[in-house]
C-alpha positions in Angstrom: 32.5 -49.8 47.2 30.4 -50.1 44.1 31.1 -52.4 41.2 30.6 -51.0 37.9 30.3 -53.3 34.9 31.8 -52.6 31.9 29.1 -51.1 29.6 29.0 -48.9 32.5 32.5 -47.6 32.3 32.5 -47.4 28.7 29.6 -45.1 28.7 31.4 -42.7 31.3 34.4 -42.9 29.2 32.1 -42.4 26.1 30.7 -39.3 27.5 34.1 -37.8 28.8 36.0 -38.1 25.3 32.7 -36.4 23.2 32.7 -33.3 26.1 36.5 -33.3 25.5 36.6 -33.3 21.9 34.1 -30.0 22.2 36.6 -28.3 23.8 39.6 -27.8 22.4 41.8 -27.0 25.8 40.6 -30.6 27.6 38.6 -28.6 30.1 34.9 -29.5 30.6 32.7 -26.6 29.3 29.4 -25.6 30.7 26.1 -26.2 29.1 26.0 -22.2 28.6 29.3 -22.9 26.1 28.3 -25.9 24.9 25.1 -24.5 23.2 26.5 -21.2 22.2 29.4 -23.3 20.4 27.2 -25.1 18.9 25.0 -22.2 17.2 28.1 -20.7 15.8 29.4 -23.9 14.6 27.0 -26.1 13.4 23.3 -25.2 12.3 20.3 -26.3 14.1 17.5 -27.8 13.2 14.9 -25.1 13.9 16.8 -22.0 11.8 15.3 -18.8 12.7 14.0 -17.3 9.3 13.8 -13.4 9.4 10.7 -12.3 8.4 12.2 -9.9 5.4 9.5 -8.7 3.3 6.6 -9.7 5.0 6.8 -6.9 7.6 6.5 -4.6 5.5 3.9 -6.0 3.7 1.9 -6.4 6.4 2.7 -2.5 7.7 1.2 -1.1 4.1 -1.6 -3.6 4.3 -2.9 -2.6 7.5 -2.4 1.0 6.7 -4.5 0.7 3.2 -7.2 -1.0 5.2 -7.0 1.6 7.9 -7.6 4.4 4.8 -10.2 2.4 2.6 -12.0 2.6 6.3 -11.6 6.0 7.5 -12.0 7.6 4.0 -15.8 8.4 4.0 -15.6 10.0 7.2 -12.7 12.1 6.1 -14.0 12.9 2.6 -17.2 13.8 4.5 -15.4 16.1 6.8 -13.8 17.6 3.9 -16.1 18.7 2.2 -18.1 19.9 4.9 -14.8 22.1 5.6 -14.7 23.2 2.0 -18.8 23.9 2.2 -18.5 25.9 5.7 -15.5 28.0 4.5 -17.6 29.0 1.7 -20.3 30.2 3.3 -18.4 32.2 5.8 -16.6 33.8 2.6 -20.4 34.9 1.4 -21.2 36.2 4.4 -18.7 38.4 4.7 -19.6 39.7 1.3 -22.8 40.1 2.4 -22.3 41.5 5.3 -19.8 44.2 3.5 -22.8 45.0 1.0 -25.3 45.3 3.8 -23.1 47.8 5.4 -22.6 50.0 2.1 -26.4 50.0 1.5 -27.1 51.1 5.0 -24.5 53.7 4.8 -26.4 54.6 0.9 -29.6 54.5 2.5 -28.6 56.9 5.3 -26.8 59.4 2.8 -30.6 59.5 0.4 -32.0 60.4 3.8 -30.4 64.0 4.2 -32.1 66.9 1.7 -28.7 66.7 -0.3 -28.9 62.8 -0.5 -32.1 63.2 -2.2 -30.9 66.1 -4.3 -28.2 63.8 -5.7 -30.8 60.9 -6.3 -32.9 63.1 -8.1 -30.1 64.5 -10.4 -28.1 61.6 -11.0 -31.2 58.9 -11.0 -34.3 60.5 -12.6 -32.4 63.3 -14.8 -34.2 66.7 -12.7 -32.6 69.9 -12.6 -32.9 72.8 -10.7 -34.4 76.1 -12.4 -32.2 77.4 -15.1 -30.0 74.4 -15.1 -29.2 72.8 -18.8 -28.8 68.8 -18.4 -26.4 66.8 -20.5 -27.2 62.8 -20.6 -23.7 61.4 -21.4 -24.4 57.8 -23.4 -22.1 55.1 -22.8 -20.5 53.5 -25.7 -21.3 49.6 -26.4 -17.9 48.9 -25.8 -17.9 49.9 -22.3 -17.9 47.4 -19.3 -21.3 47.4 -17.0 -20.1 48.7 -13.6 -21.9 45.7 -11.7 -19.3 43.5 -13.6 -16.6 45.3 -12.4 -17.6 45.2 -9.2 -17.7 41.8 -8.8 -15.1 39.6 -6.5 -13.2 37.2 -8.1 -13.1 34.1 -6.0 -10.1 33.6 -4.1 -6.9 31.4 -6.0 -6.9 27.8 -4.8 -3.4 26.5 -4.0 -1.9 23.1 -5.9 -2.4 21.1 -3.0 -6.1 22.5 -2.4 -7.1 21.6 -5.8 -5.4 18.1 -5.0 -7.6 17.3 -1.8 -10.7 18.6 -3.9 -10.0 16.2 -6.5 -9.5 13.7 -3.8 -12.2 14.0 -1.8 -15.0 15.4 -5.1 -15.4 18.9 -3.8 -16.5 20.6 -6.9 -15.9 24.6 -6.6 -17.8 27.4 -8.6 -14.4 27.5 -11.2 -14.5 23.7 -11.5 -18.6 24.2 -12.4 -17.7 27.4 -15.2 -14.6 25.7 -16.8 -16.9 22.8 -17.3 -18.8 22.7 -20.9 
C-alpha cells in the first residue's frame, strides 16, 4: 500500500470539493459539462465580439472598389452600344429612303413618268392646255421639313444612364445654347 502525505491528501480533498461545488447534485461533472457551465454562468477572459457594423461596411467598400474599377469599361461599352443603335437607326432610314428613290427612278423611266416630271417640275403642257401655277403662301411649311422623322423618345432610365455615362444625344445638342 502506498503511503500518502498530508499534503497529497489535502490536495485531493480540495479537488473533490471544488468539483462538488460546481455540481449541484453532488455528482462529478464531465469536462464538457464544466466548460458549458462556465460559459453560461461567468464570462470568459476572451469574450467573442460580434463584428456588428464592420461586415456591412466591408461589403460596401468592396462593392465601391469593384464599381470604381469597372466603371471605365462599362462606360465604354454603354457608349458603344448607344452609338451602334443610333447608326442602325440611320442605316434603316437611309435604306427606306433609298428604296423610295429607286421606285421614283423606275417610275421616271417610263413615258408616263417622263410626262409627269415635265408637267410638275418644268411646267410644260400639251398643245391646247393652259398652265396655272399656284404659289404657296409665306406661312406654309416646307415639304422636306414635314417629311423628317422625329427621333424616338427616350425612357427616363435611358436618360439617367446617358447622364451617368456621359452620352451626348442629338436632342441634348439642340437643347443646349
